[in-house]
N, C-alpha and C positions, 0 to 999 in steps of 0.2 A: 217908287223900294226901293232906294240907300233909305230910305225917312223910317218905313215901316221900318227894316232891319233895327234902326236903330228906335225906332221904339220899343221892338221887344227886350232887345239888348237891353235897356234901363230898361225896361219896366219887369228880369229874368233878377238885377241885378238888386232892387228894390225890392226881394219878395225876402222874408224874413222867418226860414222856416224853424226857426226857434221857435215860432210867437204859435208854433198850432199848436192846441189845446193838449191835455201831455192825453184827455182818455180818450183822446183819439189817436195818440199815440202808440199807447199801453194797444187799443182793440187792434192798429198794424201788428206787434209786435208778438199779438196770439197766434199770428199767421206764420210768422218764417222758424227762418232753418237760428239756432246760435251761433254759427256763423252769418249773417244776414244782422241778428239781432248783436253782436259785435259789432259789427259795423255804422247799423242805426246809432249806437253809442260814441259815437265820436265825433257824430256832427259840433253837437256841444251839451254842456251839462245838464241842462234840464233831462233829456234823450237821453244819454248816460243814464240819470236817475231810475227812469218810466225802467232800462233796459236792466238795472240792477238792483235794486231795492224797488220789488213787487212782493205780489199774494203768487198766480196762480200763471202766471204764461210761462210756461216752457212746453215748446212741443218734441214729442222724445226723437231721437235721431242716432242713428248704428256713433257705436262710439268711438271713439279716435284713439292715437298711441302719444303717446309720453311719451319721447327718451329722458333715459334716467341717466340725469350726468350732469360732475358739476362747471363744468368747463365754460358753460360759459354764464350770463347775466340775466340771459332768458331761455324760459322754457319754450320746449319744439314740438311740435301737436303733427302729429299728420294724421289728416281727414281724408277718409279712405271712399269713402262716395265723391268727394271731389279729385280723388290723386291731388292732393293739395297740401303744404304743407303752408303751418304759419310759428312763429313766436308772438310768447306773451311775454312781459318783464317776469321776473320774479318780485314779489314784495316784500324781498327779507335779504336781509345784507348779506349773510354765510356761506359763501358758497361753497367752497371746497369744504371738501369732506363731508357736504350733504347727499342722503342719498332718497330715491323714494322706495322703501317698504313695496309702497300696493296703494289701491285708490277704490272706493265703496264709493258709490251713487255720487260722484264728482267730488268730492273726500279724499285730497293724498293723504297717507299717513308717511312723513319726512322725521328721516333720523342723521344731526346732525352732531355729531361728537356723541355729547352723554347725554344732548339736550334732544325729543322730538316732539312732531305739533302733527296738526293737521289742516291743512289748508282748502282754500277751494279757490286755483289761479284764478277764477273766469271775477266772480266777485271779491278776489283780495284780498281775503279773513281768511285772518292766522288763528288757531286754538293751543297755545302753549300749553302741552299736558307733563303729570308732572315728571322731575326726573327721572332715569335712571336707573342711578345708585339707592330711591327711594324702599327697591323692588328688595326686599327683604331676603334674599336667596342671589341677592348679583355679587359675580362676579370679580375675582380681581382684572378684567379686560373686557372691554366692550366685545373684544372676536374670541371665538375658538381656532381652532386650530387651524383649519380652510380658507378664515376668513371670514365667517358668515356674519351679518348684521345682527344687533338684536332691534328689533327683532327678528323673528318667520315668518311671522302668519297676526292677524291681527281683523277685528272685530267690531263692528258697530253697530251700540243701539240708538234709533233716531225717531224724533220725531212725527206726524202725519203730513210736515215737508219738507222729512226725510233733514234733517236736522242735528247732528247728532246727537245725546244726554249718555252716553256711555259703552268707554272705549274701552278691550276687551282688546289678549295679545295672548302672543303662543313666544316663548325667549329663546334661544336657540339653546338652551340646556331642555329643552320641551315642559316646559315649565305655565302655570297661568296665570296675569295677572292685568288686576280692572281696575277701573276710576273714572267717578264723573267728569262732568267736562268742572272747569273752578277750580276743583281737588287739588291740595300741595302733596301727596305720596299716594302712588300704589300703594294695591290693598295684595296679598298673593295666594298661591295655591300653588300647590306638590302634593305631587299623587304621591304614591306607595311603588306601587303597581304597571304604571302606567307613565308612558312620554309619546304627549301630542308633536302631531305636524300642520294640523292647522285648527279654526275655529269662527264658531259662527252664529247669530242673535236667531232667532226662532222665534215665534207667538212663544213670546213674553220667558225665555228660554236659551241657555247657551249651549252649542250642541259643540262638542271638541275630539275630532277625528285621533287617532293612537297616532304613529310615524309608520305600521307594518300598516297601517290603512284596516283594517281587521275590528276594530271593534268603536263601536260611538260610543261613550255618558257623554251625559246629558247631566243637567246640572242647573242651579237657581239662585238666583243674587237673596241670599236673607240679610239686611242691614250692613258687617261688615265680613263675611265670610260667604264661600261658594258652599253651595246642599246638593251632595249630589246624588237625583230620583231615579236614577235610573243608568242599564245600559242595556246598549247589545249583544245577542249571541254570537260566540266567535265566527267569522266568517272566514271562508276557505280562499285561497291565491287563485289566480285564474293561471292555466297550464302557458303563460308566458316564457321564453327561452333570454329575460334577462328580469337581475337583482334591481336595478338602478327606474327605483318608480319615487312621486314627487303623488300629496292627499293634496286632496281639496272639499271644501267644500260648500255649496250655494242651496240656491231656494230658489226653482224654476216650476212657476205653477200650478201651483200653491204644496207641492212635493218636496220632498229635504234628498238628495242625493250626493255622495263620496264619489270627487270624480277622481279617478287612478293615471297619471300622468308617466310614462314607461320610456325612458332611452335606453338607448348603445348605451351597450357599455364601453364601447372600442373610443364612440366621439361625443357622446351625451348626445344625438341628435331626439328628437320626440320618435316611438315606432308606434304605437298606436296609445288609444285609452280605455279604461275600462269602469265602466255607469253603476254605481251600486243603488240602488233607493233604499234608504235610512225606514221600514213603515215598524206605525209603535200603536197597531189597530189590535194584537195581539198581548197575551200580558206579558211577552216580553219580548220586549225590540229588536229586530232581527233588518240582517243586511240580504237587498234582494237584488237581486243581476237585476236588470233596465236595458231593455233593447230599445230601445228610442226617446224622444224628446220632448214626443205627440208635435208641438207647432212652437214650440223656444228652439232661441240658436245661443251658446255658449260662448265665450270671451276667453280666452286665458294667456297666460299671462306668466312672467316667472313669478310671481307671489300674488296676483290675483286672478281673480273668476266672477265675473259679468251674465248674468240673466237678462235674453230680451225675449218677447214675444215676437214672432215674424216680420209680426205687421208694424211692428216701427223699421221695420228690414226689410224696405223691401227689395232692397235689391244682391238681397246676399237667403241662402238659403236655407228652409226652415231647418231640422232634424241635424242640425252638424255645429261642429264646434270648429270656431280661428280660431288659429295662435297663433305665435310666432318664434321664428328655431333659425336657426346659423343656420347658412348654405354646407354642401357636405363636402366641397373643400374651404369654403372660407373665407373665398376669396371677392365675394359677391357680398356680401358680409350680413344680415337678417332679412329673413325672407316672410313674406309673411304664406301661411298653408293654413287650407281646407276640409278636415278631420269630416265623413258623412256615417252618422251610428247606425246606420239603419245598414248601410251598405261597407261600411270600417276598410273606408279609400282616405286615403290622404290626393291632396291638390294644390300644388301653386297654386297663389293670386297674384298677380297686381298688385307690384305694389314698391310706389318712388319714394321710400324714407328708408332704403339696405341700408343706411348709412349711423342710422341712430342705434346708440347704445346704448342694451337692454332693455331692450322699453315696452311699457303698460299699461294695459290701456284702462279708458279711463271714459266713462259720461259727459258728454257737454254739458252742462249742470248750472245754476246762479244758484245760491244760497236764498232762499224764499224767507219771507216776513213772515213771522208766526205770532201769533195770540200773545198779549201782555203771561198770563196767565200758564205758558206750555214750560216743560220742565225743559227744554232747550234752552230755556233762559236767552233767547233770542235776543231778543232790546236790548239785554245786562254784553253784555260780552261783542255787539257790532258798533257800540261805542266805544270799547277800548282803541278801535285803532282808526284812528285818522289818515289817508295817507293819498297823495297826491294820485290822482287816476291817471295809468299807462297802458294806451290802449291798441290792440292790438294791430299787427302790421303785418298783409301776406306776401310769405317770399314762395311765388312759383316753382324755382329750382333746387336744390340742393345744393351746400359754395363747400 
């Protein structure tokens, strides 16, 4: 009996999992969540290559929350599906003064003093953008009177693999700026009549919603300038007892929505959401009140909004908005809430990341390899950064 145990132990010790054919490893990864893929990548370098340098290995997963803090050399993530907290090392050196503006399809938009860049935290790929000071109407200081960072909103135009091509942003002055990956300067646009609050790419056009949420201007990039194609008719405010709100733009099931998030005037807590659909079928586009998201789910944070089909989030409810907010007494930290679009009710959700500072939603995904002739130039910008991989570590309790 003892001899048999020794033989088994020796057989296991001699088993070299790194010699497993990479085709088999990729086949296994296709059925795993992003969390499991990260753990597999820590086994050996060939397996890390399979999980971070691939073509189509991606399993849709409920968005994670990432803490927006510069107090640590690690990103702090919260996986709501498993109620787990993870830490991933930051691949950039400058920690202090950096803040996450928002995220889009797995890419973080990060501001660090006068420097801004986009980052895929799982693939550790960082793309530097032109300095903020290259904007034509750049103000003397990077903050306004209430400390609002530049920019207040952004959008990314991507290829079919969700790799960035063009980035556009809304500055805290309500103007627009844009650039392509690899550009040295920002191009800028200032409207004589409008100040914008949010922006999105959709169907090869740029949609910018005004700060009051009443109008959406539609643009097209033409060489070095933005061309205004159309504007929606003026919409009316709903009868809500507050003037504090934030506007978002999101594509959801082939439709484009303006989402207004209203806050209480005393403690700035979320009170309700109003959804408007951008309809372009008529001679002049218009904003129409929408009462349903159908089979989709929205994830809303301070400067971020993401949309997913409910089939990718089986543990969450369709036709709902999931958002983060501070508790009423501010003592229990950040809370996670569910807003039913149809019933117009708010329900607090289980959340282990109450100590997260200003969390932001992010879709956990890797940067996929692209064809050499793709506009995203993946083959060029992946060669710029060669960093020593630091693997994900799981932490079940927040300190």
